[in-house]
Backbone bond lengths (Angstrom), bond angles and torsions (degrees), N, CA, C in turn:
res aa  C-N    CA-C-N  psi(-1)  N-CA   C-N-CA  omega(-1)  CA-C   N-CA-C  phi
1 M - - - 1.456 - - 1.528 109.41 -
2 L 1.298 114.62 135.03 1.451 121.34 174.80 1.520 106.64 -119.11
3 R 1.348 116.24 118.62 1.463 121.29 179.68 1.519 109.35 -116.99
4 V 1.321 114.68 126.73 1.467 121.11 178.14 1.522 106.34 -137.45
5 G 1.328 115.44 111.09 1.461 119.32 -176.62 1.520 109.93 60.02
6 E 1.312 116.59 -129.73 1.464 120.85 -179.77 1.529 112.92 -88.11
7 F 1.333 116.98 3.74 1.457 121.46 -175.92 1.527 111.54 -104.41
8 T 1.333 114.83 144.49 1.459 121.50 179.92 1.517 108.97 -135.38
9 Y 1.329 115.52 139.03 1.465 121.24 172.34 1.518 107.07 -121.20
10 N 1.330 116.38 124.80 1.458 122.13 177.09 1.525 106.64 -100.00
11 S 1.326 117.21 106.45 1.466 120.80 -176.30 1.522 111.80 -69.57
12 G 1.330 117.80 -25.22 1.461 121.13 178.68 1.523 112.56 -67.75
13 T 1.323 115.48 -39.39 1.466 120.35 -178.97 1.533 112.05 -104.54
14 M 1.339 116.33 -7.75 1.472 123.14 -178.60 1.533 111.01 57.65
15 R 1.343 115.35 43.74 1.459 121.79 -179.55 1.519 110.20 -118.74
16 F 1.338 115.05 145.20 1.459 122.75 178.85 1.521 108.93 -110.88
17 F 1.341 115.25 145.21 1.460 121.02 178.99 1.518 110.23 -134.50
18 K 1.318 114.87 144.68 1.464 122.64 167.81 1.512 104.21 -113.90
19 G 1.322 116.02 107.56 1.461 119.85 -171.19 1.517 107.94 66.44
20 T 1.312 116.26 -122.17 1.466 120.22 178.63 1.535 112.20 -102.11
21 E 1.329 116.58 -4.07 1.462 121.36 -177.70 1.523 111.20 -90.15
22 E 1.335 116.38 129.97 1.461 119.90 177.04 1.520 109.52 -73.27
23 V 1.329 115.40 140.03 1.457 122.43 177.12 1.526 107.28 -105.76
24 Q 1.328 116.76 116.23 1.462 121.75 -179.78 1.522 109.19 -82.68
25 L 1.345 116.25 119.88 1.458 121.28 -177.23 1.517 110.81 -127.53
26 S 1.335 115.44 148.20 1.461 120.18 171.68 1.530 107.60 -72.04
27 S 1.308 117.31 171.30 1.466 119.49 -178.26 1.527 112.03 -63.47
28 R 1.319 118.03 -38.53 1.474 120.65 178.75 1.524 111.24 -71.20
29 E 1.324 116.94 -40.58 1.470 120.25 176.41 1.516 109.99 -62.40
30 A 1.323 117.35 -40.87 1.463 121.53 179.03 1.524 110.65 -64.22
31 A 1.317 117.14 -42.20 1.469 120.62 178.58 1.522 110.54 -62.43
32 L 1.321 116.71 -42.33 1.465 121.55 178.45 1.523 110.94 -64.45
33 F 1.325 117.12 -46.73 1.458 120.68 -178.58 1.527 110.96 -64.06
34 L 1.312 117.14 -38.39 1.457 120.69 179.05 1.528 111.08 -63.88
35 I 1.320 117.25 -38.72 1.471 120.50 175.23 1.521 109.73 -59.21
36 F 1.336 116.06 -47.22 1.462 120.38 179.81 1.529 111.93 -63.03
37 L 1.325 117.05 -43.34 1.464 119.91 -179.03 1.526 112.09 -64.55
38 K 1.314 116.92 -36.39 1.468 120.88 -179.33 1.519 112.46 -74.68
39 H 1.340 116.74 -19.78 1.470 120.81 -176.08 1.528 111.22 -135.27
40 P 1.339 117.73 61.05 1.463 118.89 -179.03 1.526 110.92 -61.20
41 M 1.311 114.68 143.67 1.466 124.79 177.50 1.528 113.55 75.34
42 Q 1.314 118.94 -9.72 1.467 120.74 178.47 1.521 109.23 -76.49
43 V 1.322 116.00 136.77 1.457 120.49 176.38 1.523 108.18 -83.72
44 F 1.325 115.38 129.35 1.461 122.04 177.59 1.513 109.74 -112.43
45 T 1.325 116.14 126.24 1.453 119.74 173.18 1.527 108.09 -77.67
46 K 1.304 116.00 164.51 1.459 119.77 176.77 1.529 110.41 -61.51
47 E 1.324 116.02 -35.06 1.464 120.19 178.90 1.528 111.26 -64.71
48 M 1.318 117.11 -40.10 1.469 120.98 178.49 1.531 110.70 -64.44
49 I 1.317 116.23 -42.92 1.460 120.62 178.62 1.526 109.71 -63.63
50 Y 1.316 116.31 -45.55 1.468 121.43 178.90 1.529 110.82 -55.89
51 E 1.325 117.01 -49.97 1.470 121.29 -177.94 1.524 111.93 -60.57
52 Q 1.327 116.78 -42.24 1.457 119.99 -175.33 1.530 113.47 -76.46
53 I 1.325 117.80 -28.05 1.462 119.76 -177.18 1.527 112.38 -100.74
54 W 1.308 117.00 -45.22 1.459 119.62 -176.49 1.527 113.47 -99.72
55 G 1.321 117.54 -22.73 1.460 119.78 -177.75 1.516 110.79 64.21
56 D 1.312 116.14 -148.13 1.458 120.50 -178.42 1.524 112.87 -99.92
57 A 1.320 117.21 6.29 1.462 120.63 -171.84 1.532 113.09 -69.92
58 V 1.313 117.67 -37.23 1.462 120.44 -176.07 1.516 110.33 -138.62
59 A 1.316 114.54 161.51 1.465 119.67 175.96 1.522 108.36 -93.40
60 V 1.316 116.73 124.40 1.455 122.64 179.72 1.519 107.55 -124.82
61 D 1.321 116.66 130.18 1.461 118.12 -179.81 1.526 111.16 -86.95
62 D 1.319 114.92 169.52 1.467 121.25 -178.31 1.525 111.84 -56.96
63 N 1.327 116.71 -37.31 1.457 120.45 -178.32 1.526 111.18 -62.58
64 T 1.329 117.61 -39.89 1.466 120.94 179.08 1.517 110.76 -61.25
65 I 1.319 116.71 -43.10 1.461 121.06 179.38 1.529 109.89 -61.96
66 M 1.316 116.85 -44.34 1.458 119.75 -179.51 1.532 111.97 -68.45
67 V 1.325 118.02 -28.94 1.464 120.92 174.61 1.522 109.05 -60.93
68 Y 1.338 117.10 -45.44 1.468 120.28 179.57 1.529 111.42 -67.52
69 V 1.304 117.60 -38.07 1.470 120.51 176.46 1.527 109.13 -61.79
70 N 1.317 117.32 -45.02 1.468 120.92 -179.49 1.523 112.22 -67.15
71 R 1.336 117.76 -37.27 1.464 120.55 176.17 1.529 110.47 -62.98
72 L 1.342 115.62 -42.38 1.457 119.62 178.57 1.522 110.28 -64.54
73 R 1.315 116.88 -42.86 1.474 120.75 176.64 1.522 110.58 -56.05
74 S 1.321 116.75 -44.83 1.467 119.64 -176.37 1.527 111.83 -64.29
75 K 1.328 117.17 -21.28 1.458 120.62 -178.02 1.530 113.63 -95.61
76 I 1.343 118.06 -24.18 1.466 118.59 -176.72 1.518 114.29 -112.96
77 E 1.321 117.34 -19.76 1.467 120.08 -177.32 1.523 110.50 -85.83
78 D 1.322 116.75 146.20 1.458 121.02 172.75 1.524 109.59 -68.34
79 D 1.344 116.47 -36.88 1.466 123.18 177.38 1.521 107.01 -137.87
80 R 1.314 116.81 101.46 1.473 119.49 -174.57 1.522 112.96 -65.46
81 H 1.344 117.30 -18.44 1.463 120.45 178.08 1.527 111.94 -81.59
82 N 1.318 116.54 -17.57 1.461 122.83 175.51 1.527 107.44 -131.08
83 P 1.328 116.34 69.95 1.469 119.61 -173.38 1.524 113.09 -65.20
84 A 1.324 114.02 142.88 1.464 120.66 176.46 1.523 111.12 -108.85
85 H 1.343 117.02 -16.44 1.455 119.92 -174.04 1.529 114.10 -112.24
86 I 1.311 118.03 -44.86 1.466 120.34 178.65 1.521 106.89 -107.03
87 L 1.316 114.17 102.98 1.459 120.74 -173.95 1.521 111.18 -104.75
88 T 1.323 115.45 141.19 1.455 121.20 176.07 1.519 108.91 -82.32
89 V 1.324 115.72 133.15 1.458 122.06 172.98 1.525 104.84 -106.63
90 R 1.313 116.25 102.08 1.464 121.56 -171.94 1.523 112.71 -52.03
91 G 1.324 113.33 131.62 1.454 120.48 177.37 1.504 114.29 77.00
92 V 1.337 117.48 -0.89 1.464 120.17 -176.85 1.527 110.74 -124.83
93 G 1.326 117.59 -60.74 1.461 121.51 -175.63 1.507 110.70 167.76
94 C 1.322 117.26 -127.13 1.461 119.94 179.54 1.521 111.07 -149.83
95 R 1.327 114.39 165.79 1.463 121.46 -179.18 1.518 108.89 -141.11
96 F 1.338 114.91 152.39 1.456 121.75 177.67 1.516 108.94 -102.07
97 V 1.333 115.31 125.99 1.459 122.01 177.90 1.528 107.34 -113.61
98 P 1.342 118.21 114.48 1.467 119.63 -178.18 1.465 112.00 -66.94
């Protein structure tokens, strides 16, 4: 079990929770969220996210990465337009705040 703030990841069942509610994520969203949970407060550039999730197998543009960040926001934030957990660091990337 990995607990960060109100979020929990159960590695045995590969399930994510916000409080007691399960958060349904796609495999890419889950990979992104797991990176954030393992490294709270760390700023991730789009390049860092790309390397950790997609590797060198395919070419992914910045917009694709931000689509996944926004999808994750819509699933974990109370208000995705005013995020409290996945924050944009202008000109750099984003960070997860538990």
